[in-house]
N, C-alpha and C positions, 0 to 999 in steps of 0.2 A: 261602275255597275250599270249606270244609265247611259253609257255611251251609245247604245243602239238607238236612242231617241234622236241622235243627230243624223241618222241614216234615212231621213225622209220617210218616217214610219207610217204615214197615211196619205192618201191622195188629197190634192189641193186644187181648188178651182178659183178662177178670177175672170174679170173682164178687162181686156186691154183697150183703154180709150185710144191710146197711141203707143207705138213702139218705133222709135227712131234709132237706127243702127248705123254707125260709121265703121267701116271696115278698112283696116290698114294693112298694106302689103309690106312684108319684111323678108329679106333673104332667109331661106330655111335654116342656114347654118347659125344665124343669130338667135333663133328661138329653140334650137335643139335641146338646150339644157333647161328649158322652162317647163318641160312636161315630164311626167313619171315614165318609168320603163315600160309600162303596159300599153302606152299610147304611142301613136305616130302622128306626125303633123299631116294635116290635110293640105296638100300643095296644089299649085297651079303651074303647069309646064315643068314640074319637078324642080322648080326654082324658088317660087314664092310661097311663103306661109303667111297666115293672117291672124290679126288681132281684131276682135269685135268690141266696140264700145257701144253698149246698148243703154238707151234711156227710155224707160217704160212707165207710163202712167196707168196704174191699175185701180180697179174698183171692185169692191165686194170680195176681196181676197179672204178665203176661208177654207176650212176642211170640207172636202166634197160631201154634199148631202145636207150641210148646214144651211139654214135660210139666209138670204142675202143680207137681211138687216143685222146679222151677226158678223158680217164681213167687215173688212177695213180697207180704206183707200190709202195707197202708198205711191210715192215716186221711187222707182228703183233704178240704180245705176249698176251696170255689170261690165267687167273687163274679162274677156274670154278668149281662148285660143281655139281655132278650128282644128279638130283632131279626128282620128279614126281609131276604132277599137275592134278587134276580132274576138267575139265572145266564145264561150265553150262549145257552142253548137257550130262554130265555124263561120258564123255570119259576120260580115263586116258592117259596122255601124258608124255613121258619120255623126259627129256631135261637137260639143264644146267642153273645154277644160277651164275651170274657174281660177282666175288669178286673184280677183278682188271684187267685192260687192259693196255698194253704198245705198243708203236710203235716207229719206227726209224725216223719219219718225223713230223715236226711241223704242217704241213698241215693236216695230219691225226689226230693228237691230237686235233686240233681246230674243224674240221668238225665232227670228231667222238663224241666229247662232245657236239656239237651243235645239232646233229640229233639223238643221242642215250643216254642211261643211262649207258654206258659201262665203265665210269670212266677211260678215257685214260690219260696217261702221256708219255712224250717223254724220250727215252733212246737211247744211241748210240750203237747199236748192230753191231757186226762184225762176219764174217764167216771165218773160216780157214779150208781148205780141204787138207788132206794129204793122198793120196790113197783112201782107203775105210773109213777113219776116218774123221769125221766132228766135229768141235768144234764151238759152238756159244757162244760168250761172249759179255759182255758190258764194254765199256770203263768207267773208273771212278766208277766201281762197282765190287763186288765180283761175280756177276752172271756168271755162265758158265754151259754149257751142252756139253758133249762129247759122241758121239755114232759112231758105225760102221754100215755102210750101205752095207750089204753083203747078198748073197743068201744062205749061209750055214745055217744049222739048228741052230736056236737061242734058248737057254734055257730061261725059265722064270726067272725073278729076284729071288734071293735066298729066300727072305722072303715074296714072293707073296702069297696071300691067294688062288690063283687059282691053279687048278690041271692041266690045259691044256690051250693052246692058244685059243682053241675053247671057253672055259669059259671066258677067258680074253677078247676076242673080243667083248663081250657084253658091255664091258666098254671101248670101243675105241671111243674117241670123235673125232669131235663134233657130238652131237646127233641132231635129227631133229628139236628140239625146244629150244629156249632160253627165259627165263622169267625174268621180273623185276616186282617190286611191289611198289605201292604207298600206304603206310600204312594209312595215314590220310583219304583217300577217299576209301580205300579198292579196289583199281583198279589194276588188273593184266594185264601186257602187254605181249602178246605172239607173238614171232617172229619165223616164220618157215623158215628153210633152205632147199633148194632143191639141190640135188647133182647128179652127174652122174659118172659111172665107179668107184664106191667106193669099193676098194679092199685093206684094210689095211694089211700091211706086218710088221711082227715083226722086231724090232731093238734091237741090243745089246748096252746097255748103259754102257759106261766106267766109267764116273764120272759126278758129278753135284754139283753145289752149287746154292741154290735158296733163296736169302735173304728174299723175300716176304713170302715164305712158312715158313721160320724160324721165321719170325715176328709173326706168328700165335700162337707160343708157344705150339704146339701140343706135347703131351707126347709120343705118340706111332704112328709113321708114317713110312710106308715102301713102296718102289717102287713096284708096282703091275704089271705093264706092260709098254711097249713102242711100238707104231706103227707109221708107216709112210704111207701116201698116196701121189701120185704124179699125176700131170697133170689132175686136176679135174675142170671142169666147175662148178661154184657154184653160187647160187642165194639166196638172203634173200627176202622173201615176205614182203609186207607192214605190219607193226605191227597191231595187233588186240587187242583191249582193252575190258575187261569185268569186272564186279563187282564180287568180291569174297564175298559170303554171307552165308558161312557155320557156 
């Protein structure tokens, strides 16, 4: 009876202190069965599809219009696929499809799963900063990501399919839309994100271990890029649902 509450029933706003996104390239054939029928993979050279691993430090996350002091600060982890969707008006939208979400707070896990389909679970994330080097890791887990936040020229990862950071920036998440799908009723939920001052900067990744990505058992996966954005006002609009009838 209250299922509609999971459909992002009101707009939400927050401030992103930082958003670090690692994007991995995978042959499109390996990810074809990971998305619902209403979506298609957003590919590069009709060969590579992409998984984004986003690590976002948020401040003052709250329903839009609420005062900042009623907001909450959370660390959010997201595993997403780059996808495309053609809506009923015939417009093609680029966005992300959620595989899994994690957070450092029980409160976010509860309300995230109550008001969204993002599949949140709690994990104890920690940050260690040594000069330009930042390491994000999880207690009682093998998860870790280490990167250097520096202004020097950063080279693309060794096995990236991109020839330049300009090409790679097209696959710098998050994208404007996020999609979920209710297969039984063929209902697509579209959530639009609004952002300001969006200037992704390349990062040098030192090392990483991502147990969830490993659990997907992908045969050919390579780090394609890593970007960071900082100090971004962000808003998610109220979810819009439509029937997929292709």
